[in-house]
C-alpha positions as CSV (number, residue, x, y, z in Angstrom):
1,M,137.5,127.8,145.1
2,M,138.5,124.9,146.9
3,S,138.1,121.2,145.4
4,L,136.7,118.3,147.4
5,P,138.4,115.3,147.9
6,I,137.5,112.0,145.7
7,D,138.0,108.6,147.7
8,G,140.5,110.2,150.1
9,R,142.6,112.1,147.5
10,S,142.5,115.3,145.9
11,A,141.0,116.2,142.9
12,G,144.1,117.0,141.0
13,T,146.3,113.5,141.7
14,G,145.4,110.4,140.5
15,G,141.7,111.4,138.9
16,A,143.1,109.7,135.6
17,V,142.8,106.0,136.8
18,P,139.1,106.1,138.1
19,R,138.2,108.2,134.7
20,R,139.8,105.4,132.6
21,R,137.9,102.6,134.5
22,G,134.5,104.5,133.9
23,R,135.0,105.0,130.3
24,L,136.4,101.4,129.9
25,K,132.7,100.2,131.6
26,L,131.1,102.6,129.7
27,L,132.7,101.3,126.5
28,L,132.1,97.6,127.6
29,I,128.2,98.3,128.4
30,A,128.0,100.0,124.6
31,L,129.8,96.8,123.2
32,C,127.2,94.5,125.0
33,C,124.0,96.8,123.7
34,I,125.8,96.8,120.0
35,S,126.8,93.3,119.7
36,P,123.3,91.7,118.9
37,V,122.7,94.0,116.0
38,L,125.9,93.6,114.9
39,G,125.9,89.7,115.0
40,S,122.4,89.9,113.2
41,Y,124.0,91.9,110.3
42,L,127.0,90.0,109.8
43,A,124.7,86.7,109.9
44,Y,122.8,87.9,107.5
45,Y,125.1,89.1,105.0
46,L,127.7,86.2,105.9
47,M,125.3,83.5,105.9
48,P,122.2,84.7,104.0
49,P,118.9,83.0,104.5
50,A,117.9,80.1,102.3
51,G,114.6,80.7,100.4
52,G,111.0,79.8,101.5
53,K,110.1,76.3,101.3
54,S,106.2,76.8,99.2
55,Y,104.6,73.6,98.1
56,G,103.1,76.0,95.2
57,Q,104.6,78.0,92.8
58,L,105.2,81.7,94.0
59,L,104.3,84.1,91.4
60,E,105.5,87.8,90.9
61,V,102.8,89.6,92.5
62,T,100.8,91.5,90.2
63,P,97.4,92.7,90.0
64,L,94.9,89.9,88.0
65,A,93.1,91.4,85.4
66,G,90.0,89.3,86.3
67,A,89.6,90.8,89.6
68,R,88.6,94.1,88.3
69,Q,85.2,92.6,87.0
70,E,81.9,93.2,88.3
71,G,81.0,90.1,90.6
72,W,84.7,89.8,91.9
73,P,84.7,88.6,95.5
74,R,86.5,91.7,96.7
75,G,88.4,91.3,100.1
76,K,88.5,87.7,100.2
77,W,91.4,85.0,99.4
78,V,90.2,83.6,95.9
79,L,91.1,79.6,94.7
80,L,90.6,80.3,90.9
81,T,90.5,77.9,88.2
82,V,90.2,78.6,84.4
83,Q,87.9,76.7,82.2
84,A,87.5,77.4,78.3
85,G,85.1,74.7,76.8
86,R,83.2,72.0,78.6
87,C,84.3,70.6,81.8
88,S,86.8,67.2,81.2
89,D,87.4,64.9,84.0
90,D,90.3,66.9,84.4
91,C,88.4,70.0,85.5
92,K,86.0,67.6,87.5
93,Q,89.0,66.6,89.5
94,R,90.3,70.1,89.8
95,R,87.1,71.1,91.1
96,F,86.6,68.5,93.7
97,V,90.2,69.3,94.9
98,L,89.3,73.1,95.2
99,R,86.2,72.2,97.1
100,Q,88.0,69.8,99.7
101,I,90.9,72.5,100.1
102,H,87.9,75.0,100.6
103,A,86.1,73.0,103.1
104,A,89.4,72.0,105.0
105,Q,90.2,75.5,106.0
106,G,87.7,75.4,109.2
107,E,87.4,79.0,110.7
108,A,89.0,80.4,107.9
109,F,86.4,79.0,105.5
110,T,84.3,82.5,104.9
111,R,87.6,84.2,104.2
112,M,87.9,82.2,101.0
113,Q,85.8,81.9,98.0
114,R,86.1,79.9,94.6
115,V,86.1,81.3,91.6
116,E,86.0,80.0,87.9
117,L,86.9,82.3,85.0
118,R,85.1,80.5,82.0
119,T,83.6,80.9,78.4
120,P,80.0,80.9,77.9
121,D,79.9,77.4,76.6
122,A,81.6,75.8,79.9
123,G,78.2,74.2,80.9
124,P,76.7,74.3,84.6
125,L,78.5,75.2,87.5
126,P,78.3,73.6,90.7
127,A,77.2,74.8,94.0
128,G,79.4,77.3,96.0
129,L,81.6,78.0,92.6
130,L,81.2,81.4,91.5
131,G,81.5,81.7,87.4
132,L,82.9,84.8,85.7
133,P,83.3,85.5,82.4
134,L,86.8,84.5,80.9
135,D,89.1,87.3,79.1
136,P,90.2,85.6,75.9
137,A,93.5,87.6,76.5
138,A,94.1,86.8,79.7
139,A,97.3,84.7,79.8
140,L,96.3,82.3,82.5
141,R,97.3,78.8,82.7
142,R,94.3,76.2,82.4
143,D,96.3,73.3,84.3
144,G,95.9,74.3,87.9
145,Y,94.7,76.7,90.0
146,Y,95.9,80.0,91.4
147,L,95.5,81.4,94.8
148,I,94.6,85.4,94.6
149,D,95.0,87.6,97.8
150,P,91.9,89.9,99.0
151,L,93.9,92.8,97.2
152,G,93.2,90.8,93.8
153,N,96.8,89.9,93.0
154,Q,98.2,86.6,92.0
155,V,100.3,85.2,94.8
156,M,100.5,81.4,93.9
157,F,99.8,78.5,90.9
158,Y,99.4,75.0,91.9
159,P,99.2,72.6,89.4
160,D,96.8,69.8,89.1
161,Q,99.4,67.3,90.2
162,A,99.8,68.7,93.3
163,E,98.9,66.8,96.4
164,P,96.0,68.2,98.4
165,G,97.3,67.9,102.1
166,P,100.4,70.0,101.5
167,V,98.3,72.5,99.8
168,I,95.8,72.6,102.6
169,R,98.6,73.0,105.2
170,E,100.1,75.7,103.3
171,L,96.8,77.8,103.1
172,T,96.1,77.1,106.6
173,R,99.3,78.8,107.6
174,L,98.9,81.4,104.9
175,L,95.4,82.6,106.4
176,K,96.5,82.2,109.9
177,T,99.5,84.4,109.5
178,N,97.6,87.0,107.3
179,N,94.7,87.1,109.8
180,G,94.0,90.8,109.3
181,L,94.2,90.6,105.5
182,G,90.7,89.2,104.2
């Protein structure tokens, strides 16, 4: 069998140099393809990202016991407050802030519901606020309000001292990025 000449040379002489160049080119192409992946891993492990900048207090995502009861708005984001006894001035201010936060959501207004877990002696409810019975064994704080996801998990807690402006911005971003949920 006769070998064909490559670049004017016979197959047996001088074929090692072009083969080495070809392998070097292939290695350089592979390094160019792999370098972004390697760079991202090195950046992640050598310079770990800082935590998120949430305005509210992020909670461990656990199911809320009150979300299993009859009448809970399933499939909606919930702004939850807890009221034991008559509504004081702090309670009235919290209800006002929740109404303002809810109204400020614009198009996402229908994706959110305000709920108050309450004792039977809590008095009348304002319009638009859903009242459900409070389980006395529930370990929920009464000095602020919770954000509950559409699956019934507690996500965030905002104390009464939280400014409504940053809360509105944070919830607007949250609802926008989680458009398919709730």
